[in-house]
N, C-alpha and C positions, 0 to 999 in steps of 0.2 A: 422597600417594597411593603406593600400591605399585607398583612398576615392571612395566612390562609387563602391565598388567591392562586388561580392557575394561570401560568405563563407558557406562552408558545416558544418552542425551541427546536432542537434536533438531536437526534442520537448521536454520539461519538465513538461508537464501538467498532463500526465497519464503514466501508466507503460507499455504502448506499445512503447513509444519514437521513433515516425517515424522519419525518416530522413527529414531534411528540409534544405532549403538554405535561409540565411539571407543576405540582402543587407545593408551594413554597409557605413555610409557616415559621416566622420568627428566624429568618436566615437560613433556613435547612429546607433541602427538598424533601419531601415526605412520600410523593406517591408520584409514579408516571403513567402516562396513558397515551394511547395513539391520537395523533391530531387528525380528526376528521376533515378539517379545512386545507389540510396540506394538499395541494393539486397533485403532488407526486406520490405519496404514499397512502392517502386518503384514510387514516385512521389504522393503519397495520401496525402492529407492535408484536416483537419477539420477546421469549422470556428473558434474554441477556438485557434489553434496554430497561426491562421492568427493574433491574438491579442497579441502575445508575446512582441512586443515593449513596451506595457502597464506594463509588468512585469520587463523588463530591465531597464526602464528609468521611475522613478517617484520620488515624493517627500519625501518619508519616509525612503529613504536609511540612513544607519548608516555610518558615515565617521570617527568616532574617538572611541576608546575604552572609557567606561563610568563606573563611580563608583558611586553606590547609597549613598545618604547622610542619615542622621536620618530622616529627614524630608520627604523622600520619592522621594526627586528630585534627579538629576544626575549632577556629575560634569564629564567634558571631562578630560582624563589622557593621558599621553603618553603610546604607547606600551610598552616601557620598565618597567614603573612603574606598568602597568597592569599584566604583566608577572610576575614581582617579586613579588608583593603582593598576587595573586592568588597562585603562587607556595608556598608562605609562609603559606597561610590559608590552602591549601590542605594538605601540609606536617604536620600541627599541628593536622589536621582532623584524619589523617591516623595514627599518633603516639598515638592519645588518644583513638581511637576507631576502628581501622583497616580499611584496604582498603573496606572491604564490607560495611562499613557504607556509601558509595558512590554508586551512580548509574548513568546510562547515560540514557537520555531520547532523543530519535531520532536516530541521527547518520546517516545523509543523508535524505534530504526530497526529494520530486518527482525530478527525473532527476538529484539529486545532491549526486551521490552514492560515488565519490571518498573521500570525506569529512568523511564518514561513517568508512572507511578502517582504517584511521587514529585516528577518535575518539574512536573507539573499541580498537585500539592498545593502546591508552592512558589509557582507563580504565582499561585493562588488566595490565598495568604496576603497576597501583595503588593498584591492588590485588583484583580486583572486577570483576565481570562477570555479575552484575544485569543491564539488557537492557529493558527498555521500549520503543515501538514504534508503528506505525500506523499499522504494519503488526499483532501485538498482540492485536491489536484493533478490528481487522478484519477477521483474517485467522487462528489463532490457533487451533481452533475446526477441521478445516479441516486437518491441519498438524498432530493433534493427532490421527485422523482416519486414514490417510496415514500411520502414523508409525505402527499402528497395521496391517492394511490390506497388505501393502507393504514392511514392515520390515524397514522402515526409515522415520522419520519426514521430510527428505530432498526429499523424492519421491514426485512428484507434477505432476499433470494431466495436459495434454496439449490437445488442441483440433484441429483436421485435418478439420476445417469448409469448406474450399473450396473444398474438395472431398466427402463430406457427401451428402446423399439424404435426411437426416431428421435431422433438427437442433432442439434441444429440449431446449428451453431457460427457466430457474428457477430462478426467482427473479433478472433479469436483463434487462437492456433496451440498447442494443448495438448500436442502431441508434443513441443514445444521448451519451452514456458513453463508446462506444467503447469497449476496453478490449481484443479484438484480432485484428491483423493486417487488415488493410483496411477493417473494419467492414461494413461500409455502401455499398461499392462495392460488398460485398458477400452476403449481405442481398437481395440487388435488384437483384442479380443473381439468388438467390433461388426463389424469388418472379416472375421472369419471366420465370422460368423453370417449365413446368407442371409435370415433374417426379422429383421435389424435394419438400419437404414439410417443414413447419415450425410450431412449437407447443410453444405457450409461455403460461407459468403460472405466472400470476401476478394479483394481486388485481385490478390494473387500466388498463384501455385500453390505454397503452403506444404507442408511435411510433411505437416500433417493434410489439406489439400485434396487431396493426392495418394492419400489413402485413401478419398475421398468417393464417395459414388454420384451426388452431383450438387454440382459446383462452380460457384457464380456470381461469376466475375471481375468484380465491381462496379468501376465507374470510381472512383478515389481521390476520397473527398470526397462520394459520391453514394448514400451509404448510405440517407438518409432517403428518397430518391427510390424506390429498390428496395422498402425496407419498405413504404413507402405503397403501391406498385403492387401488392404482394404483398397487402397487407391489403384493398385494395379488390377485387381479383380474389377473395378468399374470401367477402367479402359478396356481391358481384354473383353469385357461383355458388352461394350458399347453402350454403357449407362451413364454417359456424360452428356451435358446439355451443350451442344455444338454450336446452336444459334447465340447463345449467350458468351460462349468462349470467342466465336468469331467477332462478335460486335464490341467486345468490352475488354477483351485480353490480347496480350503479346506473347509470344514464345512458347505456344501450346506443343508444336512439333517436338521441340526438345525436351519438354517435360515427359510427353507421351512416350518418346524413345526410351528414356531412363526408367519409367515406370514399368515397361515392357520387359525389361533386363530383370525384374526383381523375381527371384523363385519364390512364388507365393505360398507354395506347401511348406517349404522351409522355414519360411519367416512367420508363418502361422503356427508351426510348430515353436518356433523360439519363443513367441508370445503365449504358448499353451492356450491357443483358441482354435477349435476345430474349424476345418474348412466349411463345414455346413453352417456355422454361425458367422462365419466371414460372408459367405454368400447370402444368408439370410439377411445381414446388416445391409449389403449393397443394393439387395431388393427392396428393402424399406426405404432406402434412400431414393432409389429410383421412383419408387411409387408416391413419394411425398409431393405435395403441391408446394409447401413452404417449408423448408427445413431451417432451423437454427442450430448452429454449433456453439456450446457454451464450455469454455476451458477455464481452468485455475491452475492454481499452483501444482496440482498432481503431477502435470507435465512441464510447467514452467520452472520447477525445480527439481525435475526429474532427470535422469541420464538423457543426453542429447537434448537437452531443453531448448535450443534455437532451433534445431532442425524439427523438433517437435512442433514447434510455432509455424514453421514453414508448411510442414505436412498439414496441420489444422487448416491453414489459409488454402491450400490446394485442395481440400476436401471440399471447403466452402465454394470455391471457384469452378472447379471441374463439374459440380453438381448444380451450378447456376443458382446457388442460395446466395445470393446479394443483391442488394439495392431494389428489392421488392417488399411488400407488405408480409410480414411473418418470417423473414431471412434475417441473416446479418446486414448490418449498415456500416457506415461511418458515422460520426457524430459531430456535430459543430461544438465550438468552444465559447464560453465567455471569455476565458483566458486560458491559455494551454498551461497544464500542469507540469510539463515537462519541455524540453527543447529540442532542437534539430541540430545534430553536430556531426554530419556524416565525415568520416575520415579523420576525425581530429584524435590525437593520441596523448596520453598522459606521460610526460618525460620519464619521471623516476622510475616507472615499471615498464613503460612501452605499451600498456594496456589501451584499447580504444575507448573514447569517451563516446556513450552512447545517449542521446537525449538529454546531452548536457550533463551526465551524471557518471560517477565513479562506482564501481561495485565494491561493496563492503569486504569481500573476499581479498582483496589486493590491499586493505588498510594497513595491516601490519606490516608489510614488505614497504609500503609508501613511507613509513615512517622509520621503520628500522634498517633500512638499506643505508648504503654510504654514498647515494647518488647525491650530488651538489645541490639538487633540486627537491630534495626529500622533505617530507612534511616536517615543520618544527612546532607549529601551533595548531590546535583544533578547537574550533567553537561547536559545542554539542547543544543543539536546541530542541528539546521535546524527542529525546531519542536515548536509547540505552544499549550502545552497541558491545558493553561488556557482557550482556546477556543475549543480545540478539544477533550478533555476527558470527561468523563461523569461528571456530577454534578459540575458545574464550581465553585460555592461557596466551596465546599470542596476541590477542588483542588487549589483554590487560599489561602485557608487557610494553606495548607499544604506546598506551596511555600514559604509564609511569614513565616513558622515557622522554616524553615531550617537553619542550621548554615551557610551554604554556597550555593549559587545558581549562577552559570555561564551560561549565554547564547551566544552561537555563532549564528548569524544569519545576514541576510542582511538588516533588517528592525526593527524598534521599535515595536515587537509585544506585544501582552497582557501579555506573559509571561515574555519578558525582561523587562515590566514595574515592574515587582515584583522581578528581579534579584539583586544580589549585585554587579556583574560585567556584563557588556555587550561587547563582542567583536565583531566588524564589520567585516564579510566576505565578500569576493568578490562575485558576482553573478555568476550564473551557466554559464553565456556566457562571463565572463572576466576570465575564468581559465579553465584548462584542467578539462574535467569530462567523465564519462562513467556511463552506466546503468548496474545493474546487474539483471534486470527484462527481462532476455532472456529465454523465456518459450516455444519455437517452436520445432516440431518435425515433420518429421524427419531431417530437416535442421534448425540449430539453430545459430543465429547471435548475433555478439558483435559489439558496436560502441563506439570506443574511438575518442572523439572529442576535438579538440584543443580550446583555447579560440578565440573568435571572436572580443572582446572588449578589450580595454585597461582597466586594474583594476582602479576602482575609487579610486581617491587619499584617503589615511587613511586606506582602507582596505586590508586584506591579505586573501589568498586562506588557506583553512585548513591545507594542509600540513605544511605550514609555521608556522601557529599558534602553531600545537601540536609539531613542531620541537623545537620552542622556549620554551614552557612548558617543554618538556621531558628533554631538557638540564638544565634549571632551575632547575629542580628536580634531576637531576644527573641520569636519566634514559637511556640518549642516549650518546654514546661516542662522544668527541669533533672532530672537523675537522682533527687534527693531527692523530688520530686513524683511522678515515675512509679514509684519503687520500689514502694509498695504495689500496684499494678497488676501489677507483676512477680511478685510474690510470690502474688498471686491466681491469676495464670495458671499458676503451678507445682502450685497445689493442686488445681484442677479448672477445667473450661471454664465450667460454671455459675456459679461463684464470680467468675471473671474477667468472664463476660457482665453480670453486676450490678455489679461494680466499674467496669466501662467505662461504663456507661450513666451511673452516678452521676458519674464524673469528667466527662464529656463536659458533662452537665447543669449542673456547678459551673464548668466553665471553657468557656463557648460560643466564645471567641475560639480555642480548639484545634480547632474543627471542620474549619478548611480544612487542618489538617495531620494529620487522624485518621490517615491513612497512616503518618505517622512516629511517631505514638503507638503504634499497632499494631506497628511495627517494633521498637520500643524496649522492648515490654513482652511481648505475646504471641510475638513473633518470637523472642525469646531462649530460648524453650522447645521450639522446634521441631526435629525431626530432620535430620541431615545438612546442617547450616549453613544451612537454609532460610528463614532469618528474614526475608528479602526478600519472601517470598510472603505474610505475615502479613495485608496487606490483604485477600487474597481471602478472609479469614474473613467479613468484611461481605458480599462478593459472593455467597458459599456461603449465607448465611443469607437474603439477598433471592431468590436462585434457587430455594431450598426453599420460600419462601413463595409465589412466583410460580406454580411448577410442582410441586406436592409429588407427584403422583402420576408425573410424568415422572421425578423424582429418586428415587423409591422404585424404580420399575423398574429404573433404572440400577445402583442400589445392591444391588438385591435385599432391600431393607429391607420388613420387614413394615407394614400399612397402619395400625397403631395408633400409630406413632413421630410424635410431635408435631412441629411445623415446626422449632422452635429446635433439638430434637435431630437432626432430619434434617439441618438446615443444618450443624450440627456434624460430622456422619458424613461428610457429603459433603466438607468441608473437610479432615477427617483423611484420607480416602481420597486426596484429591489429593496432599496433603503426603507421604504415606507412599509412594505409587507412582511408581517412577522412570520407567516407560515410558508413563505417560499412562493416564487413566481415563474411563469415561463418566460423564458428569454429569447428562445427561438421556436419556431413552428415551420418544419419544411414539408414540401410535398415530397413522396417517396422518390419520383425521378430527379430530385434535386441532388441526390447523394452523389452523383457524378461530378458536381461542381466542387466538392470536398476532396477529391484525388488532387495530389500535387503534380503528378505528371502533365506537362502541357497538352497533351492529346487526350486527357482525362482516361486513360486505358490503363490496366493493371498488368505489371509486368509478372508473368508466371516463371520464369527462368530467372531465379537468383543466383548471383555469384558464388560459387563455393557450395552451394546446397546439394546440387545434383551429384556432384562429387563425393561429398560426405555421405550421401545415401548409397553411393556405389561401394564406399567403404565399409559399411556395417556387416559385421560378422556375426552369424546367429551363434556361434560357439562362445561369444562374449556375454550372452545373455544371463548366464548363471552366477551365484555368488560365489566368491573365492573359498577355497576349503578351510583356510583358517579363522575366517570370519563368516560363518555359514547362514546367518540370519540377514535379513534387510529391513532396516528400521526407517520408517517415515518419521523424521524427527521435525515435529511441528503440526501435529494434527489438530483441526478445529472439531471442538466439542461442544456438548450442550451448555457447559459452564466454564467456558474460558473464552478469553479474548485477547487484546494486545497488552502491552506491558504497562498502560496506563491504570490497570485495575490491580492494586497492590494488597487490599484488604482481604484475608482470607475468608472472612465471613461471607464474602458474596457468592461463595459456591455452596450449593445445596447439595451437591453430590460429587465425587471424585475429588476430595479435598486434597489427595497428595499427587493428584496427575498421574494415574497409574499407567504402566506398561501394559497395552493390550496385546495379547497373545494367544493363538489357538491353543484350545485345551490339550490336544494330543501332544504339542511341542512342550507345554508346560509339565505334562505327565512325564514325557521322557527325560526331561531335566530334574525330575524328582521332586519338584516344588508342587505347592497347591496354592489355589486362588487366595490373594491377599498376603503371601509371602513377600518378604523383603528379598530382591536378588540384584546381581552385579551385571551391568551391562559394560562391555569393553569394545572399545573401537582402536584402530592403530594409534590414536592421539590422546586417548583419555579412558577414564572410568567413572561410572555413575551407578549409585545405589538407588533403587526404585522399587517401588511396590508394585506387584503383578496383579493382572486383573484376566480371568479367562474370557475369551470372546468369540463365539462360534463363527462370526461373520468373518474373521481374519483367515487368510490363507496359511496354509503349512509354510513355515519360514519367514513369514511376515510378521514384523512388529510395528508399533505405533506409540509415541509419546507425545503429549499435547504441546504446544507453544504456550506462551503467557503466564508460566511458572518460574521457579528458581529465584524469587525476589525475596529479599530479606524484609523483615517487618518487625517494628518494636514490640516488645513485651511491656506490660506496666512498669517493670523494674528499669526499663531502659535497654535490656539487652535485645540484640537484633537476631531472629532467626528466619532461616532459608525455608520458604514454603514450595515445596515440590522439585522437580528436577530443571536443573540448568542444562537444558540439553545441548547447548554448544559447547559443552566439555567434551562431547563426543565427535564434533564435525571437525572436518579437516579443510584448510583454507584452500589446498590443492585440487579438492574434489569439487570442480566447478566447470561450468560450460567454457569450452575454447575460444568463444568470440565473445560473449556478453559477460563472462565472469560470474554469471549467477551460479548460487551453490546447488549441489545435488542433495540438498535437505531430505528429499522423499527417499534417497537410495544410499543410505549410510551403512557399511557393511560392519557387522558386530557380533560379538558372541557373549553367551550367557554362562553364569555360574552361579552355585548355591554360595550363599553366606554361612559363616559359622555363627551359631547361636548367639555368641556375645556381640558380633558386629550388627546382626540383625535387631537385637534388643537394643543397642544405642539409636538406631533409626526409628525405631518405634517409639522411643521415649521422646526423641525430638518432635516427631510428628504429633503426639499427643500433646506436648507442651505449648506448641504453636498454635494448634486448634483450641486447646483449653484457654489460652490467653486471648485469642481472638473471640472466643464466645463471652469471656468476662467482659471483654471491652466493649 
């Protein structure tokens, strides 16, 4: 790379993946700015993205494969030795127990999705489809509901925020967490426009709630009571959109009957929301011409999470806030990020497989049970379950008990410390990357980004890692067999397409590793070193076949372009465009074509949901007496992100990941702002620094995610920065259908620390932050 030059890429800190530009000088990212040429984010930049250099360059990078010794330490080994030994152990495990004894955990972290295509291909070659990842820790209840209502678990709602006149936010704080493109810009526009309104449902008076026309400060864990009371009020007051319902939905009579059974006043009291505010909220919804409902983990990881997702969708549908400009939509896909697996079960535990994914809450049981099909080997790719999955101690026991655990990552994570082998990957900015989180409608964007830094010596990008493993195991043909395909790709795309189809027909066993075949053939002809994006060719062809008119509009292509040529043109546009490109552009009324049911109608009555609604007991809304505080474990803040940010220096404030607590609660405890206190749950104890926050309700607490990571000091000692919050969470505290954890509703109690124990934690904090500052 030329020194002191700006390169186009994308942020890797949340799933919006805004386009950015980075200034690279002598192999280091020095500055970050928003990319004004990005068609999606148009120069938008948040404070977190500006700190990306702390991700790209830090002291905890891995630079050689590692093999764990019997004493728990690690020896550095060569790549050839690592690949050979891992292949032998994988082959032995598959021979003895079958491919289903292995699972993939992860498969591409935030902004690091190219590796997921290859990790999943490798897993399928082994004969397994068992996948755990962050989506199944957060979203599968929503996917399950979508499968029933829209006809496929890959149907997923989008939000036309910039055209709505009412934004209804539930369990989200987009001012801090973003979650849709240019979130702060759009919130400011709504705040300044007297014709547009904002409703926020959140126990805490968040930064977004401060801007709201109506803030419903719901009792923690009582979202289902609030949503049920609101829906019942809309039905009783006849404030629902009958024309929309009759034309586009099925099952309204059953839903209406169930909602009319709700004792609205009792449920409002359980949610601790006044009837006046419930009625005001209903009136604002009825007055809106175009409402968008925006939800996030506040209800998707809260009590009754799958039911919450159902009630959220009912609110959208009964108000007719779907399929029009400024409302909720479904979005198209270049390639679905998850699957559709209705009715499938995971044999070792009996849990449902949703969207092709398994919930991390069952991971310890899947490994530690005595079921003959239990997991015996786990491949961890760009993920850190030892920190991110519920019940850290149980997860650690499961990882230690495995016959084989291999971690592919950029740093020595807490999970890597427990692995048999650790393979050092190149970072997101040292290789070709792309994001599959393209959730926009009517125009959907995709961003292929070339590497902007030279790979760190000793690391490999994931396509190279999985190519070597697949060859060692005999799953991928050798160079001689692939050479004719590579030559065909150099001559023309049409010749390559014919040769590729013929090759796959003659080699059906290569179907599972088609991504690697494309990488080794078509990929070698792509510009800017973007070989890793080669599997997107099949995705582009499929997208053009599914939505030809939308692709033509996005590309400005004439109507007479055939589907194959259109798919090739889409692929070439993505590969050639460093700032991202529109891949589909729909008309609003085309949203109905994205519904999976043959009649294109939405099913309002979902099996089991109305029965669940009827079982809700207002008496259950309070906290248990022995654990009187409700902790939101995993709050998003100004300076926290996912587990890829390990360098403590990146945080300008909140260095210890403080526990937020109402001042009155802290005063009753006898502690003061900044003290160290103990937080105890039924499964664990954690020492944290406390911080008073008047926006918190009484009895409500919050700890941030993205902390609890060990980081090396100059002497080589590793110190943990901030709370490992999943020491407090319990695997069984989860949704009964999706298995998603109730991380936003963890019952805990607090206690003061003896002075000597507090002093120990204060010293540790000072040491790690002094070490980070010195480094």
